[in-house]
PyMOL commands that place a pseudoatom at each C-alpha (Angstrom):
pseudoatom trace, name=CA, resn=UNK, resi=1, chain=A, elem=C, hetatm=0, pos=[-1.873, 43.933, -31.557]
pseudoatom trace, name=CA, resn=UNK, resi=2, chain=A, elem=C, hetatm=0, pos=[1.061, 43.522, -33.951]
pseudoatom trace, name=CA, resn=UNK, resi=3, chain=A, elem=C, hetatm=0, pos=[1.919, 45.476, -37.106]
pseudoatom trace, name=CA, resn=UNK, resi=4, chain=A, elem=C, hetatm=0, pos=[4.963, 43.845, -38.711]
pseudoatom trace, name=CA, resn=UNK, resi=5, chain=A, elem=C, hetatm=0, pos=[7.617, 43.951, -36.000]
pseudoatom trace, name=CA, resn=UNK, resi=6, chain=A, elem=C, hetatm=0, pos=[5.828, 46.670, -34.082]
pseudoatom trace, name=CA, resn=UNK, resi=7, chain=A, elem=C, hetatm=0, pos=[3.766, 45.783, -31.028]
pseudoatom trace, name=CA, resn=UNK, resi=8, chain=A, elem=C, hetatm=0, pos=[1.228, 48.067, -29.374]
pseudoatom trace, name=CA, resn=UNK, resi=9, chain=A, elem=C, hetatm=0, pos=[-0.613, 47.568, -26.116]
pseudoatom trace, name=CA, resn=UNK, resi=10, chain=A, elem=C, hetatm=0, pos=[-4.366, 47.674, -25.918]
pseudoatom trace, name=CA, resn=UNK, resi=11, chain=A, elem=C, hetatm=0, pos=[-5.677, 50.955, -24.557]
pseudoatom trace, name=CA, resn=UNK, resi=12, chain=A, elem=C, hetatm=0, pos=[-8.788, 52.041, -22.740]
pseudoatom trace, name=CA, resn=UNK, resi=13, chain=A, elem=C, hetatm=0, pos=[-11.273, 54.476, -24.334]
pseudoatom trace, name=CA, resn=UNK, resi=14, chain=A, elem=C, hetatm=0, pos=[-9.421, 57.317, -22.580]
pseudoatom trace, name=CA, resn=UNK, resi=15, chain=A, elem=C, hetatm=0, pos=[-6.183, 56.380, -24.324]
pseudoatom trace, name=CA, resn=UNK, resi=16, chain=A, elem=C, hetatm=0, pos=[-4.517, 54.906, -21.223]
pseudoatom trace, name=CA, resn=UNK, resi=17, chain=A, elem=C, hetatm=0, pos=[-3.021, 51.399, -21.285]
pseudoatom trace, name=CA, resn=UNK, resi=18, chain=A, elem=C, hetatm=0, pos=[-5.406, 48.801, -19.958]
pseudoatom trace, name=CA, resn=UNK, resi=19, chain=A, elem=C, hetatm=0, pos=[-4.227, 47.205, -16.692]
pseudoatom trace, name=CA, resn=UNK, resi=20, chain=A, elem=C, hetatm=0, pos=[-2.952, 43.677, -17.118]
pseudoatom trace, name=CA, resn=UNK, resi=21, chain=A, elem=C, hetatm=0, pos=[-5.293, 41.070, -15.749]
pseudoatom trace, name=CA, resn=UNK, resi=22, chain=A, elem=C, hetatm=0, pos=[-4.094, 39.174, -12.709]
pseudoatom trace, name=CA, resn=UNK, resi=23, chain=A, elem=C, hetatm=0, pos=[-4.208, 35.414, -13.166]
pseudoatom trace, name=CA, resn=UNK, resi=24, chain=A, elem=C, hetatm=0, pos=[-6.381, 34.280, -10.275]
pseudoatom trace, name=CA, resn=UNK, resi=25, chain=A, elem=C, hetatm=0, pos=[-5.400, 30.648, -10.753]
pseudoatom trace, name=CA, resn=UNK, resi=26, chain=A, elem=C, hetatm=0, pos=[-1.705, 31.487, -10.442]
pseudoatom trace, name=CA, resn=UNK, resi=27, chain=A, elem=C, hetatm=0, pos=[-2.378, 33.439, -7.255]
pseudoatom trace, name=CA, resn=UNK, resi=28, chain=A, elem=C, hetatm=0, pos=[-4.374, 30.558, -5.794]
pseudoatom trace, name=CA, resn=UNK, resi=29, chain=A, elem=C, hetatm=0, pos=[-1.634, 28.111, -6.715]
pseudoatom trace, name=CA, resn=UNK, resi=30, chain=A, elem=C, hetatm=0, pos=[1.011, 30.258, -4.996]
pseudoatom trace, name=CA, resn=UNK, resi=31, chain=A, elem=C, hetatm=0, pos=[-1.212, 30.546, -1.945]
pseudoatom trace, name=CA, resn=UNK, resi=32, chain=A, elem=C, hetatm=0, pos=[-1.606, 26.767, -1.891]
pseudoatom trace, name=CA, resn=UNK, resi=33, chain=A, elem=C, hetatm=0, pos=[2.179, 26.325, -2.077]
pseudoatom trace, name=CA, resn=UNK, resi=34, chain=A, elem=C, hetatm=0, pos=[2.598, 28.725, 0.826]
pseudoatom trace, name=CA, resn=UNK, resi=35, chain=A, elem=C, hetatm=0, pos=[0.073, 26.853, 2.953]
pseudoatom trace, name=CA, resn=UNK, resi=36, chain=A, elem=C, hetatm=0, pos=[1.732, 23.510, 2.179]
pseudoatom trace, name=CA, resn=UNK, resi=37, chain=A, elem=C, hetatm=0, pos=[5.136, 24.896, 3.220]
pseudoatom trace, name=CA, resn=UNK, resi=38, chain=A, elem=C, hetatm=0, pos=[3.665, 26.299, 6.426]
pseudoatom trace, name=CA, resn=UNK, resi=39, chain=A, elem=C, hetatm=0, pos=[1.957, 22.973, 7.192]
pseudoatom trace, name=CA, resn=UNK, resi=40, chain=A, elem=C, hetatm=0, pos=[5.267, 21.157, 6.659]
pseudoatom trace, name=CA, resn=UNK, resi=41, chain=A, elem=C, hetatm=0, pos=[7.040, 23.526, 9.073]
pseudoatom trace, name=CA, resn=UNK, resi=42, chain=A, elem=C, hetatm=0, pos=[4.292, 23.221, 11.694]
pseudoatom trace, name=CA, resn=UNK, resi=43, chain=A, elem=C, hetatm=0, pos=[4.550, 19.431, 11.612]
pseudoatom trace, name=CA, resn=UNK, resi=44, chain=A, elem=C, hetatm=0, pos=[8.325, 19.597, 12.049]
pseudoatom trace, name=CA, resn=UNK, resi=45, chain=A, elem=C, hetatm=0, pos=[7.862, 21.741, 15.146]
pseudoatom trace, name=CA, resn=UNK, resi=46, chain=A, elem=C, hetatm=0, pos=[5.293, 19.302, 16.517]
pseudoatom trace, name=CA, resn=UNK, resi=47, chain=A, elem=C, hetatm=0, pos=[7.493, 16.215, 16.055]
pseudoatom trace, name=CA, resn=UNK, resi=48, chain=A, elem=C, hetatm=0, pos=[11.132, 15.464, 15.207]
pseudoatom trace, name=CA, resn=UNK, resi=49, chain=A, elem=C, hetatm=0, pos=[9.975, 12.893, 12.642]
pseudoatom trace, name=CA, resn=UNK, resi=50, chain=A, elem=C, hetatm=0, pos=[9.978, 14.040, 9.012]
pseudoatom trace, name=CA, resn=UNK, resi=51, chain=A, elem=C, hetatm=0, pos=[6.290, 14.286, 8.049]
pseudoatom trace, name=CA, resn=UNK, resi=52, chain=A, elem=C, hetatm=0, pos=[4.768, 12.229, 5.267]
pseudoatom trace, name=CA, resn=UNK, resi=53, chain=A, elem=C, hetatm=0, pos=[3.008, 13.707, 2.258]
pseudoatom trace, name=CA, resn=UNK, resi=54, chain=A, elem=C, hetatm=0, pos=[-0.326, 12.537, 3.700]
pseudoatom trace, name=CA, resn=UNK, resi=55, chain=A, elem=C, hetatm=0, pos=[0.324, 14.322, 7.002]
pseudoatom trace, name=CA, resn=UNK, resi=56, chain=A, elem=C, hetatm=0, pos=[1.361, 17.509, 5.206]
pseudoatom trace, name=CA, resn=UNK, resi=57, chain=A, elem=C, hetatm=0, pos=[-1.696, 17.429, 2.972]
pseudoatom trace, name=CA, resn=UNK, resi=58, chain=A, elem=C, hetatm=0, pos=[-4.032, 16.875, 5.915]
pseudoatom trace, name=CA, resn=UNK, resi=59, chain=A, elem=C, hetatm=0, pos=[-2.502, 19.727, 7.932]
pseudoatom trace, name=CA, resn=UNK, resi=60, chain=A, elem=C, hetatm=0, pos=[-2.654, 22.087, 4.935]
pseudoatom trace, name=CA, resn=UNK, resi=61, chain=A, elem=C, hetatm=0, pos=[-6.214, 21.109, 4.087]
pseudoatom trace, name=CA, resn=UNK, resi=62, chain=A, elem=C, hetatm=0, pos=[-5.416, 19.750, 0.639]
pseudoatom trace, name=CA, resn=UNK, resi=63, chain=A, elem=C, hetatm=0, pos=[-5.043, 16.390, -1.073]
pseudoatom trace, name=CA, resn=UNK, resi=64, chain=A, elem=C, hetatm=0, pos=[-1.759, 14.538, -1.455]
pseudoatom trace, name=CA, resn=UNK, resi=65, chain=A, elem=C, hetatm=0, pos=[-2.165, 15.128, -5.183]
pseudoatom trace, name=CA, resn=UNK, resi=66, chain=A, elem=C, hetatm=0, pos=[-2.156, 18.890, -4.550]
pseudoatom trace, name=CA, resn=UNK, resi=67, chain=A, elem=C, hetatm=0, pos=[1.150, 18.571, -2.708]
pseudoatom trace, name=CA, resn=UNK, resi=68, chain=A, elem=C, hetatm=0, pos=[2.832, 16.742, -5.581]
pseudoatom trace, name=CA, resn=UNK, resi=69, chain=A, elem=C, hetatm=0, pos=[1.288, 19.042, -8.193]
pseudoatom trace, name=CA, resn=UNK, resi=70, chain=A, elem=C, hetatm=0, pos=[3.339, 21.842, -6.660]
pseudoatom trace, name=CA, resn=UNK, resi=71, chain=A, elem=C, hetatm=0, pos=[6.431, 19.973, -5.479]
pseudoatom trace, name=CA, resn=UNK, resi=72, chain=A, elem=C, hetatm=0, pos=[8.111, 17.130, -7.355]
pseudoatom trace, name=CA, resn=UNK, resi=73, chain=A, elem=C, hetatm=0, pos=[8.885, 15.336, -4.103]
pseudoatom trace, name=CA, resn=UNK, resi=74, chain=A, elem=C, hetatm=0, pos=[9.431, 15.983, -0.391]
pseudoatom trace, name=CA, resn=UNK, resi=75, chain=A, elem=C, hetatm=0, pos=[13.018, 17.014, -1.062]
pseudoatom trace, name=CA, resn=UNK, resi=76, chain=A, elem=C, hetatm=0, pos=[11.759, 19.798, -3.316]
pseudoatom trace, name=CA, resn=UNK, resi=77, chain=A, elem=C, hetatm=0, pos=[9.364, 20.791, -0.553]
pseudoatom trace, name=CA, resn=UNK, resi=78, chain=A, elem=C, hetatm=0, pos=[12.196, 20.927, 1.985]
pseudoatom trace, name=CA, resn=UNK, resi=79, chain=A, elem=C, hetatm=0, pos=[14.188, 23.092, -0.426]
pseudoatom trace, name=CA, resn=UNK, resi=80, chain=A, elem=C, hetatm=0, pos=[11.262, 25.493, -0.769]
pseudoatom trace, name=CA, resn=UNK, resi=81, chain=A, elem=C, hetatm=0, pos=[10.937, 25.503, 3.011]
pseudoatom trace, name=CA, resn=UNK, resi=82, chain=A, elem=C, hetatm=0, pos=[14.659, 26.336, 3.283]
pseudoatom trace, name=CA, resn=UNK, resi=83, chain=A, elem=C, hetatm=0, pos=[14.209, 29.349, 1.003]
pseudoatom trace, name=CA, resn=UNK, resi=84, chain=A, elem=C, hetatm=0, pos=[11.187, 30.436, 3.020]
pseudoatom trace, name=CA, resn=UNK, resi=85, chain=A, elem=C, hetatm=0, pos=[13.094, 30.040, 6.293]
pseudoatom trace, name=CA, resn=UNK, resi=86, chain=A, elem=C, hetatm=0, pos=[16.121, 31.920, 4.962]
pseudoatom trace, name=CA, resn=UNK, resi=87, chain=A, elem=C, hetatm=0, pos=[13.977, 34.899, 3.974]
pseudoatom trace, name=CA, resn=UNK, resi=88, chain=A, elem=C, hetatm=0, pos=[12.064, 34.806, 7.261]
pseudoatom trace, name=CA, resn=UNK, resi=89, chain=A, elem=C, hetatm=0, pos=[15.268, 34.396, 9.252]
pseudoatom trace, name=CA, resn=UNK, resi=90, chain=A, elem=C, hetatm=0, pos=[16.853, 37.437, 7.628]
pseudoatom trace, name=CA, resn=UNK, resi=91, chain=A, elem=C, hetatm=0, pos=[13.782, 39.497, 8.453]
pseudoatom trace, name=CA, resn=UNK, resi=92, chain=A, elem=C, hetatm=0, pos=[13.732, 38.110, 12.000]
pseudoatom trace, name=CA, resn=UNK, resi=93, chain=A, elem=C, hetatm=0, pos=[17.439, 38.840, 12.498]
pseudoatom trace, name=CA, resn=UNK, resi=94, chain=A, elem=C, hetatm=0, pos=[17.306, 42.599, 11.999]
pseudoatom trace, name=CA, resn=UNK, resi=95, chain=A, elem=C, hetatm=0, pos=[20.469, 44.230, 13.335]
pseudoatom trace, name=CA, resn=UNK, resi=96, chain=A, elem=C, hetatm=0, pos=[20.067, 45.963, 16.690]
pseudoatom trace, name=CA, resn=UNK, resi=97, chain=A, elem=C, hetatm=0, pos=[22.440, 47.970, 18.889]
pseudoatom trace, name=CA, resn=UNK, resi=98, chain=A, elem=C, hetatm=0, pos=[25.316, 47.759, 16.413]
pseudoatom trace, name=CA, resn=UNK, resi=99, chain=A, elem=C, hetatm=0, pos=[26.911, 50.844, 17.959]
pseudoatom trace, name=CA, resn=UNK, resi=100, chain=A, elem=C, hetatm=0, pos=[25.953, 49.974, 21.530]
pseudoatom trace, name=CA, resn=UNK, resi=101, chain=A, elem=C, hetatm=0, pos=[28.132, 48.984, 24.437]
pseudoatom trace, name=CA, resn=UNK, resi=102, chain=A, elem=C, hetatm=0, pos=[29.676, 45.527, 24.632]
pseudoatom trace, name=CA, resn=UNK, resi=103, chain=A, elem=C, hetatm=0, pos=[26.843, 44.392, 26.919]
pseudoatom trace, name=CA, resn=UNK, resi=104, chain=A, elem=C, hetatm=0, pos=[24.166, 45.823, 24.612]
pseudoatom trace, name=CA, resn=UNK, resi=105, chain=A, elem=C, hetatm=0, pos=[25.674, 44.203, 21.523]
pseudoatom trace, name=CA, resn=UNK, resi=106, chain=A, elem=C, hetatm=0, pos=[26.083, 40.871, 23.278]
pseudoatom trace, name=CA, resn=UNK, resi=107, chain=A, elem=C, hetatm=0, pos=[22.467, 40.766, 24.355]
pseudoatom trace, name=CA, resn=UNK, resi=108, chain=A, elem=C, hetatm=0, pos=[21.131, 41.999, 21.030]
pseudoatom trace, name=CA, resn=UNK, resi=109, chain=A, elem=C, hetatm=0, pos=[23.107, 39.458, 19.007]
pseudoatom trace, name=CA, resn=UNK, resi=110, chain=A, elem=C, hetatm=0, pos=[22.353, 36.547, 21.317]
pseudoatom trace, name=CA, resn=UNK, resi=111, chain=A, elem=C, hetatm=0, pos=[18.639, 37.293, 21.636]
pseudoatom trace, name=CA, resn=UNK, resi=112, chain=A, elem=C, hetatm=0, pos=[18.333, 37.570, 17.862]
pseudoatom trace, name=CA, resn=UNK, resi=113, chain=A, elem=C, hetatm=0, pos=[20.236, 34.336, 17.263]
pseudoatom trace, name=CA, resn=UNK, resi=114, chain=A, elem=C, hetatm=0, pos=[18.273, 32.539, 19.975]
pseudoatom trace, name=CA, resn=UNK, resi=115, chain=A, elem=C, hetatm=0, pos=[15.002, 33.577, 18.335]
pseudoatom trace, name=CA, resn=UNK, resi=116, chain=A, elem=C, hetatm=0, pos=[16.138, 32.170, 14.996]
pseudoatom trace, name=CA, resn=UNK, resi=117, chain=A, elem=C, hetatm=0, pos=[17.324, 28.898, 16.557]
pseudoatom trace, name=CA, resn=UNK, resi=118, chain=A, elem=C, hetatm=0, pos=[14.173, 28.460, 18.623]
pseudoatom trace, name=CA, resn=UNK, resi=119, chain=A, elem=C, hetatm=0, pos=[11.976, 28.883, 15.552]
pseudoatom trace, name=CA, resn=UNK, resi=120, chain=A, elem=C, hetatm=0, pos=[13.986, 27.049, 12.901]
pseudoatom trace, name=CA, resn=UNK, resi=121, chain=A, elem=C, hetatm=0, pos=[15.888, 24.250, 14.701]
pseudoatom trace, name=CA, resn=UNK, resi=122, chain=A, elem=C, hetatm=0, pos=[13.503, 21.463, 13.527]
pseudoatom trace, name=CA, resn=UNK, resi=123, chain=A, elem=C, hetatm=0, pos=[13.834, 22.523, 9.893]
pseudoatom trace, name=CA, resn=UNK, resi=124, chain=A, elem=C, hetatm=0, pos=[17.622, 22.890, 10.204]
pseudoatom trace, name=CA, resn=UNK, resi=125, chain=A, elem=C, hetatm=0, pos=[17.881, 19.265, 11.305]
pseudoatom trace, name=CA, resn=UNK, resi=126, chain=A, elem=C, hetatm=0, pos=[15.884, 18.117, 8.282]
pseudoatom trace, name=CA, resn=UNK, resi=127, chain=A, elem=C, hetatm=0, pos=[18.038, 20.195, 5.946]
pseudoatom trace, name=CA, resn=UNK, resi=128, chain=A, elem=C, hetatm=0, pos=[21.213, 18.650, 7.359]
pseudoatom trace, name=CA, resn=UNK, resi=129, chain=A, elem=C, hetatm=0, pos=[19.676, 15.182, 7.060]
pseudoatom trace, name=CA, resn=UNK, resi=130, chain=A, elem=C, hetatm=0, pos=[18.914, 15.782, 3.369]
pseudoatom trace, name=CA, resn=UNK, resi=131, chain=A, elem=C, hetatm=0, pos=[21.936, 17.855, 2.380]
pseudoatom trace, name=CA, resn=UNK, resi=132, chain=A, elem=C, hetatm=0, pos=[23.696, 15.050, 0.492]
pseudoatom trace, name=CA, resn=UNK, resi=133, chain=A, elem=C, hetatm=0, pos=[20.628, 14.596, -1.694]
pseudoatom trace, name=CA, resn=UNK, resi=134, chain=A, elem=C, hetatm=0, pos=[20.840, 18.037, -3.291]
pseudoatom trace, name=CA, resn=UNK, resi=135, chain=A, elem=C, hetatm=0, pos=[23.601, 20.453, -4.256]
pseudoatom trace, name=CA, resn=UNK, resi=136, chain=A, elem=C, hetatm=0, pos=[21.023, 23.238, -4.105]
pseudoatom trace, name=CA, resn=UNK, resi=137, chain=A, elem=C, hetatm=0, pos=[20.323, 22.336, -0.501]
pseudoatom trace, name=CA, resn=UNK, resi=138, chain=A, elem=C, hetatm=0, pos=[24.034, 22.315, 0.337]
pseudoatom trace, name=CA, resn=UNK, resi=139, chain=A, elem=C, hetatm=0, pos=[24.294, 25.781, -1.178]
pseudoatom trace, name=CA, resn=UNK, resi=140, chain=A, elem=C, hetatm=0, pos=[21.454, 27.114, 0.935]
pseudoatom trace, name=CA, resn=UNK, resi=141, chain=A, elem=C, hetatm=0, pos=[22.930, 25.619, 4.103]
pseudoatom trace, name=CA, resn=UNK, resi=142, chain=A, elem=C, hetatm=0, pos=[26.210, 27.315, 3.221]
pseudoatom trace, name=CA, resn=UNK, resi=143, chain=A, elem=C, hetatm=0, pos=[24.439, 30.644, 2.720]
pseudoatom trace, name=CA, resn=UNK, resi=144, chain=A, elem=C, hetatm=0, pos=[22.792, 30.353, 6.119]
pseudoatom trace, name=CA, resn=UNK, resi=145, chain=A, elem=C, hetatm=0, pos=[26.125, 29.639, 7.787]
pseudoatom trace, name=CA, resn=UNK, resi=146, chain=A, elem=C, hetatm=0, pos=[27.767, 32.512, 5.913]
pseudoatom trace, name=CA, resn=UNK, resi=147, chain=A, elem=C, hetatm=0, pos=[25.063, 34.860, 7.186]
pseudoatom trace, name=CA, resn=UNK, resi=148, chain=A, elem=C, hetatm=0, pos=[25.721, 33.800, 10.799]
pseudoatom trace, name=CA, resn=UNK, resi=149, chain=A, elem=C, hetatm=0, pos=[29.474, 34.284, 10.345]
pseudoatom trace, name=CA, resn=UNK, resi=150, chain=A, elem=C, hetatm=0, pos=[28.990, 37.741, 8.828]
pseudoatom trace, name=CA, resn=UNK, resi=151, chain=A, elem=C, hetatm=0, pos=[26.662, 38.767, 11.664]
pseudoatom trace, name=CA, resn=UNK, resi=152, chain=A, elem=C, hetatm=0, pos=[29.162, 37.686, 14.330]
pseudoatom trace, name=CA, resn=UNK, resi=153, chain=A, elem=C, hetatm=0, pos=[31.981, 39.556, 12.601]
pseudoatom trace, name=CA, resn=UNK, resi=154, chain=A, elem=C, hetatm=0, pos=[29.828, 42.674, 12.356]
pseudoatom trace, name=CA, resn=UNK, resi=155, chain=A, elem=C, hetatm=0, pos=[28.457, 42.687, 15.904]
pseudoatom trace, name=CA, resn=UNK, resi=156, chain=A, elem=C, hetatm=0, pos=[31.867, 42.089, 17.518]
pseudoatom trace, name=CA, resn=UNK, resi=157, chain=A, elem=C, hetatm=0, pos=[34.040, 44.074, 15.122]
pseudoatom trace, name=CA, resn=UNK, resi=158, chain=A, elem=C, hetatm=0, pos=[35.211, 46.397, 17.922]
pseudoatom trace, name=CA, resn=UNK, resi=159, chain=A, elem=C, hetatm=0, pos=[36.747, 43.461, 19.798]
pseudoatom trace, name=CA, resn=UNK, resi=160, chain=A, elem=C, hetatm=0, pos=[37.995, 41.579, 16.733]
pseudoatom trace, name=CA, resn=UNK, resi=161, chain=A, elem=C, hetatm=0, pos=[39.424, 44.407, 14.616]
pseudoatom trace, name=CA, resn=UNK, resi=162, chain=A, elem=C, hetatm=0, pos=[42.674, 44.876, 16.597]
pseudoatom trace, name=CA, resn=UNK, resi=163, chain=A, elem=C, hetatm=0, pos=[43.572, 41.178, 16.296]
pseudoatom trace, name=CA, resn=UNK, resi=164, chain=A, elem=C, hetatm=0, pos=[45.707, 39.568, 13.587]
pseudoatom trace, name=CA, resn=UNK, resi=165, chain=A, elem=C, hetatm=0, pos=[43.628, 37.879, 10.886]
pseudoatom trace, name=CA, resn=UNK, resi=166, chain=A, elem=C, hetatm=0, pos=[44.487, 34.359, 12.087]
pseudoatom trace, name=CA, resn=UNK, resi=167, chain=A, elem=C, hetatm=0, pos=[43.357, 35.150, 15.637]
pseudoatom trace, name=CA, resn=UNK, resi=168, chain=A, elem=C, hetatm=0, pos=[40.130, 36.774, 14.414]
pseudoatom trace, name=CA, resn=UNK, resi=169, chain=A, elem=C, hetatm=0, pos=[39.345, 33.669, 12.412]
pseudoatom trace, name=CA, resn=UNK, resi=170, chain=A, elem=C, hetatm=0, pos=[39.929, 31.356, 15.374]
pseudoatom trace, name=CA, resn=UNK, resi=171, chain=A, elem=C, hetatm=0, pos=[37.595, 33.368, 17.594]
pseudoatom trace, name=CA, resn=UNK, resi=172, chain=A, elem=C, hetatm=0, pos=[34.914, 33.543, 14.903]
pseudoatom trace, name=CA, resn=UNK, resi=173, chain=A, elem=C, hetatm=0, pos=[35.107, 29.764, 14.443]
pseudoatom trace, name=CA, resn=UNK, resi=174, chain=A, elem=C, hetatm=0, pos=[34.608, 29.327, 18.191]
pseudoatom trace, name=CA, resn=UNK, resi=175, chain=A, elem=C, hetatm=0, pos=[31.726, 31.821, 18.258]
pseudoatom trace, name=CA, resn=UNK, resi=176, chain=A, elem=C, hetatm=0, pos=[30.075, 30.107, 15.298]
pseudoatom trace, name=CA, resn=UNK, resi=177, chain=A, elem=C, hetatm=0, pos=[30.305, 26.768, 17.097]
pseudoatom trace, name=CA, resn=UNK, resi=178, chain=A, elem=C, hetatm=0, pos=[28.997, 28.143, 20.383]
pseudoatom trace, name=CA, resn=UNK, resi=179, chain=A, elem=C, hetatm=0, pos=[25.942, 29.699, 18.714]
pseudoatom trace, name=CA, resn=UNK, resi=180, chain=A, elem=C, hetatm=0, pos=[25.172, 26.796, 16.361]
pseudoatom trace, name=CA, resn=UNK, resi=181, chain=A, elem=C, hetatm=0, pos=[21.638, 25.411, 16.083]
pseudoatom trace, name=CA, resn=UNK, resi=182, chain=A, elem=C, hetatm=0, pos=[22.649, 22.189, 17.818]
pseudoatom trace, name=CA, resn=UNK, resi=183, chain=A, elem=C, hetatm=0, pos=[24.222, 24.106, 20.685]
pseudoatom trace, name=CA, resn=UNK, resi=184, chain=A, elem=C, hetatm=0, pos=[20.847, 25.747, 21.218]
pseudoatom trace, name=CA, resn=UNK, resi=185, chain=A, elem=C, hetatm=0, pos=[19.093, 22.404, 20.923]
pseudoatom trace, name=CA, resn=UNK, resi=186, chain=A, elem=C, hetatm=0, pos=[21.331, 20.792, 23.554]
pseudoatom trace, name=CA, resn=UNK, resi=187, chain=A, elem=C, hetatm=0, pos=[20.768, 23.610, 26.016]
pseudoatom trace, name=CA, resn=UNK, resi=188, chain=A, elem=C, hetatm=0, pos=[17.002, 23.486, 25.543]
pseudoatom trace, name=CA, resn=UNK, resi=189, chain=A, elem=C, hetatm=0, pos=[16.471, 19.723, 25.197]
pseudoatom trace, name=CA, resn=UNK, resi=190, chain=A, elem=C, hetatm=0, pos=[19.322, 17.878, 26.876]
pseudoatom trace, name=CA, resn=UNK, resi=191, chain=A, elem=C, hetatm=0, pos=[19.913, 20.322, 29.721]
pseudoatom trace, name=CA, resn=UNK, resi=192, chain=A, elem=C, hetatm=0, pos=[16.349, 21.630, 30.038]
pseudoatom trace, name=CA, resn=UNK, resi=193, chain=A, elem=C, hetatm=0, pos=[17.253, 25.314, 30.081]
pseudoatom trace, name=CA, resn=UNK, resi=194, chain=A, elem=C, hetatm=0, pos=[14.551, 27.910, 29.583]
pseudoatom trace, name=CA, resn=UNK, resi=195, chain=A, elem=C, hetatm=0, pos=[14.948, 30.350, 26.706]
pseudoatom trace, name=CA, resn=UNK, resi=196, chain=A, elem=C, hetatm=0, pos=[16.077, 33.059, 29.146]
pseudoatom trace, name=CA, resn=UNK, resi=197, chain=A, elem=C, hetatm=0, pos=[18.635, 30.777, 30.842]
pseudoatom trace, name=CA, resn=UNK, resi=198, chain=A, elem=C, hetatm=0, pos=[19.975, 29.559, 27.500]
pseudoatom trace, name=CA, resn=UNK, resi=199, chain=A, elem=C, hetatm=0, pos=[20.397, 33.154, 26.363]
pseudoatom trace, name=CA, resn=UNK, resi=200, chain=A, elem=C, hetatm=0, pos=[22.311, 33.968, 29.550]
pseudoatom trace, name=CA, resn=UNK, resi=201, chain=A, elem=C, hetatm=0, pos=[24.553, 30.935, 29.009]
pseudoatom trace, name=CA, resn=UNK, resi=202, chain=A, elem=C, hetatm=0, pos=[25.414, 32.085, 25.481]
pseudoatom trace, name=CA, resn=UNK, resi=203, chain=A, elem=C, hetatm=0, pos=[26.098, 35.641, 26.641]
pseudoatom trace, name=CA, resn=UNK, resi=204, chain=A, elem=C, hetatm=0, pos=[28.491, 34.382, 29.335]
pseudoatom trace, name=CA, resn=UNK, resi=205, chain=A, elem=C, hetatm=0, pos=[30.317, 32.081, 26.909]
pseudoatom trace, name=CA, resn=UNK, resi=206, chain=A, elem=C, hetatm=0, pos=[30.703, 34.723, 24.203]
pseudoatom trace, name=CA, resn=UNK, resi=207, chain=A, elem=C, hetatm=0, pos=[31.827, 37.366, 26.678]
pseudoatom trace, name=CA, resn=UNK, resi=208, chain=A, elem=C, hetatm=0, pos=[34.625, 35.044, 27.822]
pseudoatom trace, name=CA, resn=UNK, resi=209, chain=A, elem=C, hetatm=0, pos=[35.690, 34.200, 24.269]
pseudoatom trace, name=CA, resn=UNK, resi=210, chain=A, elem=C, hetatm=0, pos=[35.927, 37.800, 23.123]
pseudoatom trace, name=CA, resn=UNK, resi=211, chain=A, elem=C, hetatm=0, pos=[39.060, 39.851, 23.801]
pseudoatom trace, name=CA, resn=UNK, resi=212, chain=A, elem=C, hetatm=0, pos=[38.706, 43.081, 25.837]
pseudoatom trace, name=CA, resn=UNK, resi=213, chain=A, elem=C, hetatm=0, pos=[36.859, 45.899, 24.126]
pseudoatom trace, name=CA, resn=UNK, resi=214, chain=A, elem=C, hetatm=0, pos=[39.235, 48.725, 23.187]
pseudoatom trace, name=CA, resn=UNK, resi=215, chain=A, elem=C, hetatm=0, pos=[38.660, 51.957, 25.071]
pseudoatom trace, name=CA, resn=UNK, resi=216, chain=A, elem=C, hetatm=0, pos=[36.020, 52.554, 27.723]
pseudoatom trace, name=CA, resn=UNK, resi=217, chain=A, elem=C, hetatm=0, pos=[33.281, 49.939, 27.940]
for i in range(1, 217): cmd.bond("trace and resi %d" % i, "trace and resi %d" % (i + 1))
show_as sticks, trace
zoom trace
């Protein structure tokens, strides 16, 4: 209720503010968006082909109209999926064994990165395919790469800190390349490695790229 420029909230008989009503339609719409995104991601994992709106709608259990009521086009859907994956990936990539031995840090970092690549490789390929269609998408891809770089620098700071800046950068570039999504995809698809064998291959490669750890290992 308004009195001039003064606004007061409605109160209950006991004098307490009445709780704001939750818009059930808005909640349902957000839930529908979530299910459409999840259906899109499931289809990408099932097949390397970018799914059609009809396939997404069928998997989600909605009409094609419902898809386009919530996303302007499939590019907008892929952008929403990128945001979803970024948030999920950050949660999935919780830091472990930061103060552990070289061997413990190697395994923790590689296992975490492998889990992210195994889960999100299909979406990553779609994002790269569409990146020239959207500056927003390019920005998100850049943020994902920045997060990987920062994680590598953090996990291997003991080995990298004594080096000159130029040498640190060169090693980080090599580590970023070694642990790229496509590196994981080649090991798993082209060379037929199991998850465990691919993890071991990454650990061996990174261990050889890193300089000796200062002090006792």
